[in-house]
PDB file of N, CA, C and O in Angstrom, chain B, residues numbered from 101:
ATOM      1  N   UNK B 101      22.079  65.826  52.297  1.00  0.00           N
ATOM      2  CA  UNK B 101      23.321  65.180  51.955  1.00  0.00           C
ATOM      3  C   UNK B 101      23.061  64.152  50.852  1.00  0.00           C
ATOM      4  O   UNK B 101      22.280  63.221  51.048  1.00  0.00           O
ATOM      5  N   UNK B 102      23.705  64.311  49.701  1.00  0.00           N
ATOM      6  CA  UNK B 102      23.497  63.413  48.573  1.00  0.00           C
ATOM      7  C   UNK B 102      24.535  62.293  48.585  1.00  0.00           C
ATOM      8  O   UNK B 102      25.734  62.534  48.730  1.00  0.00           O
ATOM      9  N   UNK B 103      24.048  61.076  48.432  1.00  0.00           N
ATOM     10  CA  UNK B 103      24.904  59.898  48.462  1.00  0.00           C
ATOM     11  C   UNK B 103      24.722  59.126  47.162  1.00  0.00           C
ATOM     12  O   UNK B 103      23.595  58.880  46.733  1.00  0.00           O
ATOM     13  N   UNK B 104      25.828  58.746  46.541  1.00  0.00           N
ATOM     14  CA  UNK B 104      25.784  57.861  45.384  1.00  0.00           C
ATOM     15  C   UNK B 104      26.022  56.459  45.920  1.00  0.00           C
ATOM     16  O   UNK B 104      27.105  56.157  46.420  1.00  0.00           O
ATOM     17  N   UNK B 105      25.017  55.607  45.818  1.00  0.00           N
ATOM     18  CA  UNK B 105      25.104  54.251  46.361  1.00  0.00           C
ATOM     19  C   UNK B 105      25.329  53.282  45.206  1.00  0.00           C
ATOM     20  O   UNK B 105      24.561  53.254  44.244  1.00  0.00           O
ATOM     21  N   UNK B 106      26.394  52.487  45.315  1.00  0.00           N
ATOM     22  CA  UNK B 106      26.764  51.547  44.267  1.00  0.00           C
ATOM     23  C   UNK B 106      26.892  50.142  44.849  1.00  0.00           C
ATOM     24  O   UNK B 106      27.720  49.901  45.727  1.00  0.00           O
ATOM     25  N   UNK B 107      26.078  49.228  44.363  1.00  0.00           N
ATOM     26  CA  UNK B 107      26.154  47.831  44.785  1.00  0.00           C
ATOM     27  C   UNK B 107      27.185  47.109  43.926  1.00  0.00           C
ATOM     28  O   UNK B 107      27.221  47.282  42.708  1.00  0.00           O
ATOM     29  N   UNK B 108      28.022  46.303  44.568  1.00  0.00           N
ATOM     30  CA  UNK B 108      29.054  45.556  43.846  1.00  0.00           C
ATOM     31  C   UNK B 108      29.060  44.099  44.310  1.00  0.00           C
ATOM     32  O   UNK B 108      28.503  43.753  45.352  1.00  0.00           O
ATOM     33  N   UNK B 109      29.703  43.263  43.509  1.00  0.00           N
ATOM     34  CA  UNK B 109      29.873  41.853  43.848  1.00  0.00           C
ATOM     35  C   UNK B 109      30.961  41.712  44.913  1.00  0.00           C
ATOM     36  O   UNK B 109      31.763  42.621  45.125  1.00  0.00           O
ATOM     37  N   UNK B 110      30.972  40.549  45.579  1.00  0.00           N
ATOM     38  CA  UNK B 110      31.912  40.301  46.673  1.00  0.00           C
ATOM     39  C   UNK B 110      33.367  40.503  46.253  1.00  0.00           C
ATOM     40  O   UNK B 110      34.147  41.104  46.993  1.00  0.00           O
ATOM     41  N   UNK B 111      33.731  40.014  45.088  1.00  0.00           N
ATOM     42  CA  UNK B 111      35.110  40.141  44.597  1.00  0.00           C
ATOM     43  C   UNK B 111      35.564  41.604  44.617  1.00  0.00           C
ATOM     44  O   UNK B 111      36.660  41.909  45.088  1.00  0.00           O
ATOM     45  N   UNK B 112      34.729  42.500  44.111  1.00  0.00           N
ATOM     46  CA  UNK B 112      35.084  43.914  44.034  1.00  0.00           C
ATOM     47  C   UNK B 112      34.974  44.593  45.398  1.00  0.00           C
ATOM     48  O   UNK B 112      35.769  45.476  45.718  1.00  0.00           O
ATOM     49  N   UNK B 113      33.991  44.184  46.201  1.00  0.00           N
ATOM     50  CA  UNK B 113      33.848  44.739  47.545  1.00  0.00           C
ATOM     51  C   UNK B 113      35.113  44.492  48.357  1.00  0.00           C
ATOM     52  O   UNK B 113      35.605  45.397  49.031  1.00  0.00           O
ATOM     53  N   UNK B 114      35.641  43.270  48.298  1.00  0.00           N
ATOM     54  CA  UNK B 114      36.857  42.923  49.041  1.00  0.00           C
ATOM     55  C   UNK B 114      38.060  43.721  48.533  1.00  0.00           C
ATOM     56  O   UNK B 114      38.902  44.136  49.329  1.00  0.00           O
ATOM     57  N   UNK B 115      38.153  43.940  47.216  1.00  0.00           N
ATOM     58  CA  UNK B 115      39.249  44.732  46.651  1.00  0.00           C
ATOM     59  C   UNK B 115      39.156  46.188  47.106  1.00  0.00           C
ATOM     60  O   UNK B 115      40.174  46.814  47.402  1.00  0.00           O
ATOM     61  N   UNK B 116      37.952  46.719  47.161  1.00  0.00           N
ATOM     62  CA  UNK B 116      37.751  48.100  47.617  1.00  0.00           C
ATOM     63  C   UNK B 116      38.079  48.199  49.099  1.00  0.00           C
ATOM     64  O   UNK B 116      38.762  49.129  49.527  1.00  0.00           O
ATOM     65  N   UNK B 117      37.598  47.249  49.876  1.00  0.00           N
ATOM     66  CA  UNK B 117      37.830  47.235  51.324  1.00  0.00           C
ATOM     67  C   UNK B 117      39.322  47.196  51.652  1.00  0.00           C
ATOM     68  O   UNK B 117      39.760  47.846  52.601  1.00  0.00           O
ATOM     69  N   UNK B 118      40.104  46.445  50.882  1.00  0.00           N
ATOM     70  CA  UNK B 118      41.542  46.318  51.129  1.00  0.00           C
ATOM     71  C   UNK B 118      42.329  47.521  50.594  1.00  0.00           C
ATOM     72  O   UNK B 118      43.508  47.682  50.911  1.00  0.00           O
ATOM     73  N   UNK B 119      41.680  48.364  49.783  1.00  0.00           N
ATOM     74  CA  UNK B 119      42.369  49.510  49.197  1.00  0.00           C
ATOM     75  C   UNK B 119      42.992  49.223  47.847  1.00  0.00           C
ATOM     76  O   UNK B 119      43.558  50.118  47.220  1.00  0.00           O
ATOM     77  N   UNK B 120      42.893  47.982  47.391  1.00  0.00           N
ATOM     78  CA  UNK B 120      43.462  47.588  46.098  1.00  0.00           C
ATOM     79  C   UNK B 120      42.720  48.252  44.931  1.00  0.00           C
ATOM     80  O   UNK B 120      43.348  48.681  43.963  1.00  0.00           O
ATOM     81  N   UNK B 121      41.410  48.335  45.019  1.00  0.00           N
ATOM     82  CA  UNK B 121      40.587  48.932  43.965  1.00  0.00           C
ATOM     83  C   UNK B 121      40.246  50.350  44.374  1.00  0.00           C
ATOM     84  O   UNK B 121      39.595  50.557  45.398  1.00  0.00           O
ATOM     85  N   UNK B 122      40.675  51.338  43.587  1.00  0.00           N
ATOM     86  CA  UNK B 122      40.526  52.745  43.962  1.00  0.00           C
ATOM     87  C   UNK B 122      39.474  53.488  43.151  1.00  0.00           C
ATOM     88  O   UNK B 122      39.182  54.651  43.430  1.00  0.00           O
ATOM     89  N   UNK B 123      38.901  52.825  42.147  1.00  0.00           N
ATOM     90  CA  UNK B 123      37.846  53.415  41.330  1.00  0.00           C
ATOM     91  C   UNK B 123      36.777  52.364  41.080  1.00  0.00           C
ATOM     92  O   UNK B 123      37.080  51.178  40.948  1.00  0.00           O
ATOM     93  N   UNK B 124      35.539  52.799  41.016  1.00  0.00           N
ATOM     94  CA  UNK B 124      34.435  51.921  40.640  1.00  0.00           C
ATOM     95  C   UNK B 124      33.919  52.428  39.304  1.00  0.00           C
ATOM     96  O   UNK B 124      33.812  53.635  39.090  1.00  0.00           O
ATOM     97  N   UNK B 125      33.598  51.503  38.405  1.00  0.00           N
ATOM     98  CA  UNK B 125      33.220  51.868  37.048  1.00  0.00           C
ATOM     99  C   UNK B 125      31.754  51.583  36.768  1.00  0.00           C
ATOM    100  O   UNK B 125      31.203  50.568  37.192  1.00  0.00           O
ATOM    101  N   UNK B 126      31.140  52.506  36.043  1.00  0.00           N
ATOM    102  CA  UNK B 126      29.775  52.350  35.561  1.00  0.00           C
ATOM    103  C   UNK B 126      29.747  52.796  34.112  1.00  0.00           C
ATOM    104  O   UNK B 126      30.355  53.801  33.743  1.00  0.00           O
ATOM    105  N   UNK B 127      29.025  52.025  33.287  1.00  0.00           N
ATOM    106  CA  UNK B 127      28.945  52.347  31.864  1.00  0.00           C
ATOM    107  C   UNK B 127      28.357  53.731  31.635  1.00  0.00           C
ATOM    108  O   UNK B 127      27.456  54.159  32.357  1.00  0.00           O
ATOM    109  N   UNK B 128      28.860  54.414  30.647  1.00  0.00           N
ATOM    110  CA  UNK B 128      28.251  55.686  30.212  1.00  0.00           C
ATOM    111  C   UNK B 128      27.064  55.322  29.326  1.00  0.00           C
ATOM    112  O   UNK B 128      27.212  55.137  28.118  1.00  0.00           O
ATOM    113  N   UNK B 129      25.907  55.223  29.930  1.00  0.00           N
ATOM    114  CA  UNK B 129      24.673  54.941  29.196  1.00  0.00           C
ATOM    115  C   UNK B 129      23.572  55.821  29.776  1.00  0.00           C
ATOM    116  O   UNK B 129      23.807  56.543  30.745  1.00  0.00           O
ATOM    117  N   UNK B 130      22.393  55.772  29.207  1.00  0.00           N
ATOM    118  CA  UNK B 130      21.313  56.642  29.677  1.00  0.00           C
ATOM    119  C   UNK B 130      21.043  56.477  31.165  1.00  0.00           C
ATOM    120  O   UNK B 130      20.844  57.462  31.875  1.00  0.00           O
ATOM    121  N   UNK B 131      21.035  55.240  31.636  1.00  0.00           N
ATOM    122  CA  UNK B 131      20.746  54.968  33.049  1.00  0.00           C
ATOM    123  C   UNK B 131      21.718  55.707  33.961  1.00  0.00           C
ATOM    124  O   UNK B 131      21.291  56.427  34.864  1.00  0.00           O
ATOM    125  N   UNK B 132      23.031  55.536  33.735  1.00  0.00           N
ATOM    126  CA  UNK B 132      24.023  56.155  34.616  1.00  0.00           C
ATOM    127  C   UNK B 132      24.227  57.628  34.315  1.00  0.00           C
ATOM    128  O   UNK B 132      24.538  58.400  35.221  1.00  0.00           O
ATOM    129  N   UNK B 133      24.059  58.034  33.068  1.00  0.00           N
ATOM    130  CA  UNK B 133      24.155  59.464  32.749  1.00  0.00           C
ATOM    131  C   UNK B 133      23.169  60.262  33.589  1.00  0.00           C
ATOM    132  O   UNK B 133      23.528  61.303  34.138  1.00  0.00           O
ATOM    133  N   UNK B 134      21.935  59.791  33.698  1.00  0.00           N
ATOM    134  CA  UNK B 134      20.897  60.491  34.468  1.00  0.00           C
ATOM    135  C   UNK B 134      21.224  60.543  35.956  1.00  0.00           C
ATOM    136  O   UNK B 134      20.819  61.480  36.644  1.00  0.00           O
ATOM    137  N   UNK B 135      21.939  59.564  36.455  1.00  0.00           N
ATOM    138  CA  UNK B 135      22.242  59.487  37.879  1.00  0.00           C
ATOM    139  C   UNK B 135      23.524  60.195  38.284  1.00  0.00           C
ATOM    140  O   UNK B 135      23.730  60.486  39.463  1.00  0.00           O
ATOM    141  N   UNK B 136      24.396  60.476  37.300  1.00  0.00           N
ATOM    142  CA  UNK B 136      25.693  61.056  37.647  1.00  0.00           C
ATOM    143  C   UNK B 136      25.912  62.456  37.082  1.00  0.00           C
ATOM    144  O   UNK B 136      26.340  63.355  37.806  1.00  0.00           O
ATOM    145  N   UNK B 137      25.623  62.648  35.802  1.00  0.00           N
ATOM    146  CA  UNK B 137      25.921  63.935  35.161  1.00  0.00           C
ATOM    147  C   UNK B 137      25.099  65.059  35.777  1.00  0.00           C
ATOM    148  O   UNK B 137      23.877  64.961  35.897  1.00  0.00           O
ATOM    149  N   UNK B 138      25.785  66.123  36.163  1.00  0.00           N
ATOM    150  CA  UNK B 138      25.130  67.296  36.730  1.00  0.00           C
ATOM    151  C   UNK B 138      24.710  67.155  38.179  1.00  0.00           C
ATOM    152  O   UNK B 138      24.061  68.050  38.722  1.00  0.00           O
ATOM    153  N   UNK B 139      25.064  66.053  38.814  1.00  0.00           N
ATOM    154  CA  UNK B 139      24.698  65.817  40.218  1.00  0.00           C
ATOM    155  C   UNK B 139      25.854  66.210  41.124  1.00  0.00           C
ATOM    156  O   UNK B 139      27.017  66.175  40.720  1.00  0.00           O
ATOM    157  N   UNK B 140      25.524  66.579  42.334  1.00  0.00           N
ATOM    158  CA  UNK B 140      26.528  66.938  43.333  1.00  0.00           C
ATOM    159  C   UNK B 140      26.369  65.983  44.513  1.00  0.00           C
ATOM    160  O   UNK B 140      25.334  65.982  45.180  1.00  0.00           O
ATOM    161  N   UNK B 141      27.373  65.189  44.763  1.00  0.00           N
ATOM    162  CA  UNK B 141      27.316  64.198  45.836  1.00  0.00           C
ATOM    163  C   UNK B 141      28.223  64.604  46.991  1.00  0.00           C
ATOM    164  O   UNK B 141      29.220  65.301  46.803  1.00  0.00           O
ATOM    165  N   UNK B 142      27.862  64.161  48.178  1.00  0.00           N
ATOM    166  CA  UNK B 142      28.688  64.346  49.365  1.00  0.00           C
ATOM    167  C   UNK B 142      29.489  63.078  49.657  1.00  0.00           C
ATOM    168  O   UNK B 142      30.636  63.138  50.100  1.00  0.00           O
ATOM    169  N   UNK B 143      28.858  61.927  49.397  1.00  0.00           N
ATOM    170  CA  UNK B 143      29.476  60.644  49.711  1.00  0.00           C
ATOM    171  C   UNK B 143      29.210  59.621  48.608  1.00  0.00           C
ATOM    172  O   UNK B 143      28.312  59.780  47.781  1.00  0.00           O
ATOM    173  N   UNK B 144      30.021  58.571  48.630  1.00  0.00           N
ATOM    174  CA  UNK B 144      29.815  57.387  47.792  1.00  0.00           C
ATOM    175  C   UNK B 144      29.743  56.210  48.752  1.00  0.00           C
ATOM    176  O   UNK B 144      30.649  56.001  49.559  1.00  0.00           O
ATOM    177  N   UNK B 145      28.668  55.447  48.661  1.00  0.00           N
ATOM    178  CA  UNK B 145      28.529  54.253  49.489  1.00  0.00           C
ATOM    179  C   UNK B 145      28.631  53.029  48.596  1.00  0.00           C
ATOM    180  O   UNK B 145      27.870  52.874  47.641  1.00  0.00           O
ATOM    181  N   UNK B 146      29.572  52.173  48.915  1.00  0.00           N
ATOM    182  CA  UNK B 146      29.741  50.905  48.203  1.00  0.00           C
ATOM    183  C   UNK B 146      29.105  49.832  49.079  1.00  0.00           C
ATOM    184  O   UNK B 146      29.413  49.724  50.266  1.00  0.00           O
ATOM    185  N   UNK B 147      28.220  49.043  48.485  1.00  0.00           N
ATOM    186  CA  UNK B 147      27.574  47.981  49.252  1.00  0.00           C
ATOM    187  C   UNK B 147      27.886  46.624  48.631  1.00  0.00           C
ATOM    188  O   UNK B 147      28.027  46.490  47.415  1.00  0.00           O
ATOM    189  N   UNK B 148      27.987  45.637  49.490  1.00  0.00           N
ATOM    190  CA  UNK B 148      28.114  44.258  49.047  1.00  0.00           C
ATOM    191  C   UNK B 148      26.702  43.765  48.791  1.00  0.00           C
ATOM    192  O   UNK B 148      25.975  43.414  49.720  1.00  0.00           O
ATOM    193  N   UNK B 149      26.324  43.743  47.528  1.00  0.00           N
ATOM    194  CA  UNK B 149      24.955  43.387  47.173  1.00  0.00           C
ATOM    195  C   UNK B 149      23.997  44.459  47.665  1.00  0.00           C
ATOM    196  O   UNK B 149      24.260  45.654  47.533  1.00  0.00           O
ATOM    197  N   UNK B 150      22.876  44.015  48.237  1.00  0.00           N
ATOM    198  CA  UNK B 150      21.848  44.941  48.704  1.00  0.00           C
ATOM    199  C   UNK B 150      21.545  44.659  50.180  1.00  0.00           C
ATOM    200  O   UNK B 150      20.547  44.012  50.498  1.00  0.00           O
ATOM    201  N   UNK B 151      22.408  45.145  51.077  1.00  0.00           N
ATOM    202  CA  UNK B 151      22.240  44.849  52.502  1.00  0.00           C
ATOM    203  C   UNK B 151      21.061  45.603  53.122  1.00  0.00           C
ATOM    204  O   UNK B 151      20.568  46.586  52.570  1.00  0.00           O
ATOM    205  N   UNK B 152      20.630  45.116  54.277  1.00  0.00           N
ATOM    206  CA  UNK B 152      19.628  45.846  55.040  1.00  0.00           C
ATOM    207  C   UNK B 152      20.269  47.126  55.584  1.00  0.00           C
ATOM    208  O   UNK B 152      21.494  47.228  55.654  1.00  0.00           O
ATOM    209  N   UNK B 153      19.454  48.084  55.963  1.00  0.00           N
ATOM    210  CA  UNK B 153      19.966  49.387  56.414  1.00  0.00           C
ATOM    211  C   UNK B 153      20.893  49.292  57.618  1.00  0.00           C
ATOM    212  O   UNK B 153      21.785  50.126  57.773  1.00  0.00           O
ATOM    213  N   UNK B 154      20.699  48.297  58.468  1.00  0.00           N
ATOM    214  CA  UNK B 154      21.506  48.185  59.682  1.00  0.00           C
ATOM    215  C   UNK B 154      22.747  47.286  59.506  1.00  0.00           C
ATOM    216  O   UNK B 154      23.460  47.033  60.477  1.00  0.00           O
ATOM    217  N   UNK B 155      23.010  46.807  58.295  1.00  0.00           N
ATOM    218  CA  UNK B 155      24.143  45.917  58.040  1.00  0.00           C
ATOM    219  C   UNK B 155      25.367  46.729  57.626  1.00  0.00           C
ATOM    220  O   UNK B 155      25.641  46.901  56.438  1.00  0.00           O
ATOM    221  N   UNK B 156      26.098  47.225  58.623  1.00  0.00           N
ATOM    222  CA  UNK B 156      27.262  48.078  58.380  1.00  0.00           C
ATOM    223  C   UNK B 156      28.463  47.306  57.838  1.00  0.00           C
ATOM    224  O   UNK B 156      29.351  47.904  57.231  1.00  0.00           O
ATOM    225  N   UNK B 157      28.506  45.985  58.048  1.00  0.00           N
ATOM    226  CA  UNK B 157      29.623  45.170  57.558  1.00  0.00           C
ATOM    227  C   UNK B 157      29.647  45.102  56.031  1.00  0.00           C
ATOM    228  O   UNK B 157      30.686  44.828  55.430  1.00  0.00           O
ATOM    229  N   UNK B 158      28.505  45.351  55.418  1.00  0.00           N
ATOM    230  CA  UNK B 158      28.411  45.261  53.955  1.00  0.00           C
ATOM    231  C   UNK B 158      28.343  46.642  53.300  1.00  0.00           C
ATOM    232  O   UNK B 158      27.850  46.782  52.180  1.00  0.00           O
ATOM    233  N   UNK B 159      28.842  47.662  54.008  1.00  0.00           N
ATOM    234  CA  UNK B 159      28.865  49.035  53.493  1.00  0.00           C
ATOM    235  C   UNK B 159      30.232  49.670  53.728  1.00  0.00           C
ATOM    236  O   UNK B 159      30.856  49.487  54.773  1.00  0.00           O
ATOM    237  N   UNK B 160      30.679  50.423  52.721  1.00  0.00           N
ATOM    238  CA  UNK B 160      31.880  51.240  52.860  1.00  0.00           C
ATOM    239  C   UNK B 160      31.497  52.622  52.331  1.00  0.00           C
ATOM    240  O   UNK B 160      31.009  52.757  51.209  1.00  0.00           O
ATOM    241  N   UNK B 161      31.724  53.640  53.153  1.00  0.00           N
ATOM    242  CA  UNK B 161      31.347  55.004  52.771  1.00  0.00           C
ATOM    243  C   UNK B 161      32.601  55.854  52.614  1.00  0.00           C
ATOM    244  O   UNK B 161      33.477  55.862  53.479  1.00  0.00           O
ATOM    245  N   UNK B 162      32.672  56.569  51.496  1.00  0.00           N
ATOM    246  CA  UNK B 162      33.780  57.473  51.200  1.00  0.00           C
ATOM    247  C   UNK B 162      33.238  58.875  50.987  1.00  0.00           C
ATOM    248  O   UNK B 162      32.109  59.043  50.525  1.00  0.00           O
ATOM    249  N   UNK B 163      34.039  59.888  51.321  1.00  0.00           N
ATOM    250  CA  UNK B 163      33.706  61.238  50.893  1.00  0.00           C
ATOM    251  C   UNK B 163      33.791  61.271  49.376  1.00  0.00           C
ATOM    252  O   UNK B 163      34.651  60.619  48.784  1.00  0.00           O
ATOM    253  N   UNK B 164      32.905  62.025  48.751  1.00  0.00           N
ATOM    254  CA  UNK B 164      32.900  62.159  47.289  1.00  0.00           C
ATOM    255  C   UNK B 164      34.207  62.807  46.841  1.00  0.00           C
ATOM    256  O   UNK B 164      34.598  63.857  47.352  1.00  0.00           O
ATOM    257  N   UNK B 165      34.871  62.176  45.890  1.00  0.00           N
ATOM    258  CA  UNK B 165      36.129  62.692  45.363  1.00  0.00           C
ATOM    259  C   UNK B 165      36.064  62.823  43.841  1.00  0.00           C
ATOM    260  O   UNK B 165      37.094  62.911  43.173  1.00  0.00           O
ATOM    261  N   UNK B 166      34.852  62.835  43.304  1.00  0.00           N
ATOM    262  CA  UNK B 166      34.653  63.073  41.884  1.00  0.00           C
ATOM    263  C   UNK B 166      34.700  61.830  41.020  1.00  0.00           C
ATOM    264  O   UNK B 166      34.904  60.712  41.493  1.00  0.00           O
ATOM    265  N   UNK B 167      34.501  62.072  39.734  1.00  0.00           N
ATOM    266  CA  UNK B 167      34.582  61.004  38.749  1.00  0.00           C
ATOM    267  C   UNK B 167      34.983  61.615  37.413  1.00  0.00           C
ATOM    268  O   UNK B 167      34.909  62.828  37.219  1.00  0.00           O
ATOM    269  N   UNK B 168      35.402  60.764  36.513  1.00  0.00           N
ATOM    270  CA  UNK B 168      35.753  61.212  35.172  1.00  0.00           C
ATOM    271  C   UNK B 168      35.359  60.117  34.190  1.00  0.00           C
ATOM    272  O   UNK B 168      35.106  58.977  34.580  1.00  0.00           O
ATOM    273  N   UNK B 169      35.313  60.475  32.927  1.00  0.00           N
ATOM    274  CA  UNK B 169      34.964  59.511  31.887  1.00  0.00           C
ATOM    275  C   UNK B 169      36.249  59.019  31.239  1.00  0.00           C
ATOM    276  O   UNK B 169      37.138  59.803  30.907  1.00  0.00           O
ATOM    277  N   UNK B 170      36.328  57.707  31.068  1.00  0.00           N
ATOM    278  CA  UNK B 170      37.482  57.086  30.421  1.00  0.00           C
ATOM    279  C   UNK B 170      36.994  55.875  29.636  1.00  0.00           C
ATOM    280  O   UNK B 170      35.801  55.571  29.626  1.00  0.00           O
ATOM    281  N   UNK B 171      37.905  55.199  28.992  1.00  0.00           N
ATOM    282  CA  UNK B 171      37.571  53.963  28.273  1.00  0.00           C
ATOM    283  C   UNK B 171      38.371  52.825  28.884  1.00  0.00           C
ATOM    284  O   UNK B 171      39.570  52.955  29.131  1.00  0.00           O
ATOM    285  N   UNK B 172      37.691  51.703  29.127  1.00  0.00           N
ATOM    286  CA  UNK B 172      38.362  50.523  29.676  1.00  0.00           C
ATOM    287  C   UNK B 172      37.840  49.264  28.996  1.00  0.00           C
ATOM    288  O   UNK B 172      36.771  49.241  28.387  1.00  0.00           O
ATOM    289  N   UNK B 173      38.643  48.229  29.132  1.00  0.00           N
ATOM    290  CA  UNK B 173      38.268  46.891  28.684  1.00  0.00           C
ATOM    291  C   UNK B 173      38.225  46.036  29.952  1.00  0.00           C
ATOM    292  O   UNK B 173      39.211  45.969  30.686  1.00  0.00           O
ATOM    293  N   UNK B 174      37.095  45.388  30.213  1.00  0.00           N
ATOM    294  CA  UNK B 174      36.957  44.637  31.470  1.00  0.00           C
ATOM    295  C   UNK B 174      36.012  43.467  31.261  1.00  0.00           C
ATOM    296  O   UNK B 174      35.114  43.517  30.421  1.00  0.00           O
ATOM    297  N   UNK B 175      36.230  42.402  32.044  1.00  0.00           N
ATOM    298  CA  UNK B 175      35.385  41.204  31.910  1.00  0.00           C
ATOM    299  C   UNK B 175      33.907  41.507  32.183  1.00  0.00           C
ATOM    300  O   UNK B 175      33.030  40.874  31.596  1.00  0.00           O
ATOM    301  N   UNK B 176      33.628  42.469  33.072  1.00  0.00           N
ATOM    302  CA  UNK B 176      32.232  42.833  33.349  1.00  0.00           C
ATOM    303  C   UNK B 176      31.552  43.469  32.136  1.00  0.00           C
ATOM    304  O   UNK B 176      30.325  43.499  32.044  1.00  0.00           O
ATOM    305  N   UNK B 177      32.356  43.969  31.221  1.00  0.00           N
ATOM    306  CA  UNK B 177      31.838  44.624  30.023  1.00  0.00           C
ATOM    307  C   UNK B 177      32.218  43.828  28.780  1.00  0.00           C
ATOM    308  O   UNK B 177      32.527  44.409  27.740  1.00  0.00           O
ATOM    309  N   UNK B 178      32.195  42.501  28.884  1.00  0.00           N
ATOM    310  CA  UNK B 178      32.443  41.587  27.764  1.00  0.00           C
ATOM    311  C   UNK B 178      33.824  41.740  27.139  1.00  0.00           C
ATOM    312  O   UNK B 178      34.014  41.401  25.970  1.00  0.00           O
ATOM    313  N   UNK B 179      34.782  42.243  27.900  1.00  0.00           N
ATOM    314  CA  UNK B 179      36.140  42.481  27.401  1.00  0.00           C
ATOM    315  C   UNK B 179      36.185  43.353  26.154  1.00  0.00           C
ATOM    316  O   UNK B 179      37.166  43.333  25.410  1.00  0.00           O
ATOM    317  N   UNK B 180      35.129  44.114  25.929  1.00  0.00           N
ATOM    318  CA  UNK B 180      35.084  45.077  24.836  1.00  0.00           C
ATOM    319  C   UNK B 180      35.460  46.444  25.405  1.00  0.00           C
ATOM    320  O   UNK B 180      35.272  46.695  26.596  1.00  0.00           O
ATOM    321  N   UNK B 181      35.986  47.317  24.566  1.00  0.00           N
ATOM    322  CA  UNK B 181      36.335  48.673  24.992  1.00  0.00           C
ATOM    323  C   UNK B 181      35.046  49.482  25.148  1.00  0.00           C
ATOM    324  O   UNK B 181      34.267  49.610  24.204  1.00  0.00           O
ATOM    325  N   UNK B 182      34.829  50.025  26.348  1.00  0.00           N
ATOM    326  CA  UNK B 182      33.622  50.800  26.642  1.00  0.00           C
ATOM    327  C   UNK B 182      33.986  52.106  27.333  1.00  0.00           C
ATOM    328  O   UNK B 182      34.971  52.189  28.068  1.00  0.00           O
ATOM    329  N   UNK B 183      33.174  53.118  27.081  1.00  0.00           N
ATOM    330  CA  UNK B 183      33.305  54.382  27.790  1.00  0.00           C
ATOM    331  C   UNK B 183      32.589  54.228  29.122  1.00  0.00           C
ATOM    332  O   UNK B 183      31.446  53.774  29.174  1.00  0.00           O
ATOM    333  N   UNK B 184      33.276  54.616  30.212  1.00  0.00           N
ATOM    334  CA  UNK B 184      32.739  54.424  31.559  1.00  0.00           C
ATOM    335  C   UNK B 184      32.965  55.657  32.427  1.00  0.00           C
ATOM    336  O   UNK B 184      33.838  56.482  32.154  1.00  0.00           O
ATOM    337  N   UNK B 185      32.159  55.760  33.473  1.00  0.00           N
ATOM    338  CA  UNK B 185      32.422  56.711  34.546  1.00  0.00           C
ATOM    339  C   UNK B 185      33.393  56.009  35.493  1.00  0.00           C
ATOM    340  O   UNK B 185      33.119  54.898  35.947  1.00  0.00           O
ATOM    341  N   UNK B 186      34.507  56.639  35.790  1.00  0.00           N
ATOM    342  CA  UNK B 186      35.445  56.132  36.791  1.00  0.00           C
ATOM    343  C   UNK B 186      35.177  56.935  38.060  1.00  0.00           C
ATOM    344  O   UNK B 186      35.575  58.096  38.163  1.00  0.00           O
ATOM    345  N   UNK B 187      34.511  56.321  39.010  1.00  0.00           N
ATOM    346  CA  UNK B 187      34.107  56.994  40.241  1.00  0.00           C
ATOM    347  C   UNK B 187      35.202  56.765  41.281  1.00  0.00           C
ATOM    348  O   UNK B 187      35.496  55.632  41.662  1.00  0.00           O
ATOM    349  N   UNK B 188      35.791  57.862  41.724  1.00  0.00           N
ATOM    350  CA  UNK B 188      36.920  57.784  42.636  1.00  0.00           C
ATOM    351  C   UNK B 188      36.513  57.275  44.015  1.00  0.00           C
ATOM    352  O   UNK B 188      35.508  57.697  44.588  1.00  0.00           O
ATOM    353  N   UNK B 189      37.319  56.363  44.522  1.00  0.00           N
ATOM    354  CA  UNK B 189      37.159  55.856  45.894  1.00  0.00           C
ATOM    355  C   UNK B 189      38.385  56.247  46.705  1.00  0.00           C
ATOM    356  O   UNK B 189      38.850  55.495  47.561  1.00  0.00           O
ATOM    357  N   UNK B 190      38.903  57.452  46.417  1.00  0.00           N
ATOM    358  CA  UNK B 190      40.094  57.955  47.068  1.00  0.00           C
ATOM    359  C   UNK B 190      39.768  58.982  48.163  1.00  0.00           C
ATOM    360  O   UNK B 190      40.658  59.444  48.876  1.00  0.00           O
ATOM    361  N   UNK B 191      38.498  59.325  48.282  1.00  0.00           N
ATOM    362  CA  UNK B 191      38.092  60.257  49.323  1.00  0.00           C
ATOM    363  C   UNK B 191      38.249  59.638  50.695  1.00  0.00           C
ATOM    364  O   UNK B 191      38.453  58.431  50.820  1.00  0.00           O
ATOM    365  N   UNK B 192      38.157  60.454  51.715  1.00  0.00           N
ATOM    366  CA  UNK B 192      38.288  59.972  53.093  1.00  0.00           C
ATOM    367  C   UNK B 192      37.224  58.915  53.364  1.00  0.00           C
ATOM    368  O   UNK B 192      36.050  59.093  53.039  1.00  0.00           O
ATOM    369  N   UNK B 193      37.658  57.821  53.960  1.00  0.00           N
ATOM    370  CA  UNK B 193      36.743  56.743  54.312  1.00  0.00           C
ATOM    371  C   UNK B 193      36.082  57.058  55.641  1.00  0.00           C
ATOM    372  O   UNK B 193      36.756  57.469  56.586  1.00  0.00           O
ATOM    373  N   UNK B 194      34.799  56.875  55.724  1.00  0.00           N
ATOM    374  CA  UNK B 194      34.054  57.187  56.955  1.00  0.00           C
ATOM    375  C   UNK B 194      33.822  55.972  57.811  1.00  0.00           C
ATOM    376  O   UNK B 194      33.212  56.074  58.876  1.00  0.00           O
TER     377      UNK B 194
END
């Protein structure tokens, strides 16, 4: 079972947990291209920082619902327009 694990800051973790944030973004760069392009995932795990394995309060697991490439402007990316992977968090929550 392949899992894409994404660590996020508290602000974004809380937005994802409440359902307000439905996509997580990662820059289209060599690092993320190697981890996403051509891969087949079963789940996406969002973590608040880097929790220990037994810390379930800091993990949210979704069934993989795909991703697409788009362009966004965001404070995390210096408010510049960047091409990003938009990773869907719309799959069934586990």
